C-alpha positions as CSV (number, residue, x, y, z in Angstrom):
1,X,170.7,110.1,132.9
2,X,171.9,111.7,129.7
3,X,173.9,114.9,129.9
4,X,172.4,117.9,128.1
5,X,173.9,121.3,128.2
6,X,171.7,124.3,128.5
7,X,172.3,125.1,124.8
8,X,171.5,121.5,123.8
9,X,168.1,121.8,125.5
10,X,167.4,125.2,124.2
11,X,168.3,124.3,120.6
12,X,166.0,121.2,120.6
13,X,163.1,123.2,122.1
14,X,163.5,126.0,119.6
15,X,163.7,123.4,116.8
16,X,160.4,121.9,118.1
17,X,158.8,125.3,118.3
18,X,158.5,125.4,114.5
19,X,156.0,122.5,114.7
20,X,154.0,124.4,117.3
21,X,153.9,127.4,115.0
22,X,153.0,125.4,112.0
23,X,150.2,123.6,113.8
24,X,148.9,127.0,115.1
25,X,149.0,128.6,111.6
26,X,147.3,125.5,110.0
27,X,144.6,125.3,112.7
28,X,143.9,129.1,112.6
29,X,143.7,129.1,108.8
30,X,141.5,126.1,108.7
31,X,139.4,127.5,111.5
32,X,139.0,130.7,109.7
33,X,137.7,129.0,106.5
34,X,135.3,126.7,108.4
35,X,134.3,129.5,110.7
36,X,133.3,131.7,107.8
37,X,131.1,128.9,106.5
38,X,129.5,128.5,110.0
39,X,129.1,132.3,110.2
40,X,127.3,132.3,106.8
41,X,124.9,129.6,108.0
42,X,124.3,131.4,111.3
43,X,123.3,134.7,109.7
44,X,121.3,133.0,107.0
45,X,117.6,134.0,106.6
46,X,116.6,130.3,106.6
47,X,116.0,128.6,110.0
48,X,117.7,125.2,109.4
49,X,121.2,126.6,108.6
50,X,121.0,128.8,111.7
51,X,120.0,125.8,113.8
52,X,122.9,123.7,112.4
53,X,125.4,126.5,113.0
54,X,124.1,127.0,116.5
55,X,124.4,123.3,117.3
56,X,127.9,123.1,115.8
57,X,129.1,126.0,118.0
58,X,127.4,124.6,121.1
59,X,129.0,121.2,120.5
60,X,132.6,122.4,120.1
61,X,132.4,125.1,122.8
62,X,130.6,122.9,125.2
63,X,133.0,119.9,125.2
64,X,136.7,119.8,126.2
65,X,139.3,120.2,123.4
66,X,141.2,117.2,124.7
67,X,138.2,115.0,124.3
68,X,137.7,116.3,120.7
69,X,141.3,115.4,120.0
70,X,140.9,112.0,121.5
71,X,137.8,111.3,119.3
72,X,139.8,112.4,116.2
73,X,142.8,110.3,117.0
74,X,141.4,107.2,118.7
75,X,137.8,107.3,117.5
76,X,138.1,107.7,113.7
77,X,140.4,104.6,113.3
78,X,137.6,102.5,114.8
79,X,135.4,103.7,112.0
80,X,137.9,102.7,109.4
81,X,139.7,106.0,108.9
82,X,143.5,105.8,109.4
83,X,144.7,109.1,110.8
84,X,148.1,110.4,111.9
85,X,148.8,112.5,114.9
86,X,149.5,115.6,112.8
87,X,146.2,115.2,110.9
88,X,144.2,114.6,114.1
89,X,145.7,117.6,115.8
90,X,145.1,119.9,112.8
91,X,141.5,118.7,112.4
92,X,140.7,118.8,116.1
93,X,142.1,122.3,116.5
94,X,140.5,123.5,113.3
95,X,137.0,122.5,114.4
96,X,137.7,124.0,117.8
97,X,138.9,127.3,116.3
98,X,136.1,127.5,113.8
99,X,133.4,127.4,116.5
100,X,135.0,130.3,118.5
101,X,135.9,132.4,115.4
102,X,132.4,132.1,114.0
103,X,131.0,133.4,117.3
104,X,133.5,136.2,117.5
105,X,132.7,137.3,114.0
106,X,129.0,136.9,114.5
107,X,129.2,139.5,117.3
108,X,130.9,141.8,114.8
109,X,128.2,141.3,112.3
110,X,125.6,142.1,114.9
111,X,127.5,145.2,115.9
112,X,127.3,146.6,112.3
113,X,124.6,149.3,112.3
114,X,121.3,148.3,110.7
115,X,121.6,151.2,108.4
116,X,124.6,149.5,106.7
117,X,122.4,146.6,105.8
118,X,119.7,148.9,104.5
119,X,122.2,150.8,102.4
120,X,123.6,147.6,100.9
121,X,120.1,146.4,100.1
122,X,119.2,149.8,98.5
123,X,122.1,149.2,96.0
124,X,120.4,146.1,94.8
125,X,123.3,143.8,96.0
126,X,122.8,140.1,96.3
127,X,122.9,138.8,99.9
128,X,126.4,137.3,99.4
129,X,127.6,140.6,97.9
130,X,126.1,142.5,100.8
131,X,128.1,140.4,103.2
132,X,131.4,140.3,101.2
133,X,131.5,144.0,100.2
134,X,129.7,145.8,103.1
135,X,129.0,143.9,106.2
136,X,131.9,141.4,106.7
137,X,134.7,144.0,106.2
138,X,133.2,146.1,109.0
139,X,132.6,143.1,111.2
140,X,136.2,141.9,110.8
141,X,137.4,145.4,111.6
142,X,135.3,145.4,114.8
143,X,136.5,142.0,115.9
144,X,140.2,142.2,115.1
145,X,141.2,142.4,118.8
146,X,139.3,139.4,120.0
147,X,140.4,137.4,116.9
148,X,144.0,138.1,117.8
149,X,143.3,137.3,121.4
150,X,141.8,133.9,120.4
151,X,145.0,133.2,118.3
152,X,146.9,133.5,121.6
153,X,144.6,130.9,123.2
154,X,145.0,128.6,120.2
155,X,148.8,128.7,120.3
156,X,148.7,127.6,123.9
157,X,146.1,124.9,123.1
158,X,148.5,123.3,120.7
159,X,150.3,121.8,123.8
160,X,147.5,119.3,124.0
161,X,148.6,117.8,120.7
162,X,151.6,116.2,122.7
163,X,149.1,113.7,124.2
164,X,148.5,112.4,120.6
165,X,152.2,111.8,120.1
166,X,152.7,114.8,117.8
167,X,156.3,116.1,118.2
168,X,155.6,119.8,119.0
169,X,157.2,121.9,121.8
170,X,155.7,120.2,124.9
171,X,156.2,116.6,123.5
172,X,159.8,117.4,122.9
173,X,160.1,118.9,126.3
174,X,158.7,115.8,127.9
175,X,161.3,113.6,126.1
176,X,164.1,115.9,127.2
177,X,162.9,116.0,130.8
178,X,162.7,112.2,130.8
179,X,166.3,112.0,129.7
180,X,167.7,114.8,131.9
181,X,165.4,114.9,135.0
182,X,165.7,118.7,135.0
183,X,162.0,119.8,135.0
184,X,162.6,123.3,136.2
185,X,165.1,124.0,133.4
186,X,163.2,122.2,130.7
187,X,159.7,123.4,131.4
188,X,160.9,126.8,132.4
189,X,162.3,127.2,128.9
190,X,159.1,126.0,127.5
191,X,157.2,128.6,129.5
192,X,159.6,131.3,128.2
193,X,159.1,130.2,124.6
194,X,155.4,130.2,124.9
195,X,155.6,133.6,126.5
196,X,157.8,134.9,123.7
197,X,155.2,133.7,121.2
198,X,152.1,134.9,122.9
199,X,153.1,138.2,124.6
200,X,153.6,140.2,121.4
201,X,150.2,139.0,120.1
202,X,148.6,139.9,123.5
203,X,150.0,143.4,123.3
204,X,148.9,143.8,119.7
205,X,145.4,142.7,120.7
206,X,145.4,145.4,123.5
207,X,146.5,148.0,121.0
208,X,143.7,147.1,118.6
209,X,141.2,147.3,121.5
210,X,142.4,150.8,122.3
211,X,142.1,151.8,118.7
212,X,138.6,150.5,118.5
213,X,137.7,152.3,121.8
214,X,138.8,155.6,120.4
215,X,137.4,155.0,117.0
């Protein structure tokens, strides 16, 4: 058994937290970009893009995230694609995030009063300009709270990347625990770090909900 002081454990966990944060930011940003594309297809006037978007969301919401990560990391190499644990984690979490963000934002689009669509159409705006200038800004304002709430869920979901061998917070904690045999101290600190990351965002989401409720 290797001797680690409390500060040694804490320092290593805090150092590993930067990779958890980086993975969360990359997955959320990628999910937002892909989610916007899925949202655009879902609210299209044509039937086939709506069907594709609906199927995409059903697929990624209806299957476990862990299975999606396994398919990325273990499945793609069998098809001839070499992929590292970081890339597999980012891609898996991006697709997962995009499905949920697209649905969250779709609810916002549907909550925009029909009169706003009619007003945009009366200005002679192209469909894309209607969305970009009139509809989407209102939809995003409506869905700020659930979007932040999903970010909290995404941060916690990054722990699954440890199974792929990616050296984020939980993977580092597992290595330290295997060396120290102090699970309560090690995983207790991991819980505290995740709480420190997620609690402010949770409170912010609640604040946004209150603001939305009172207009």
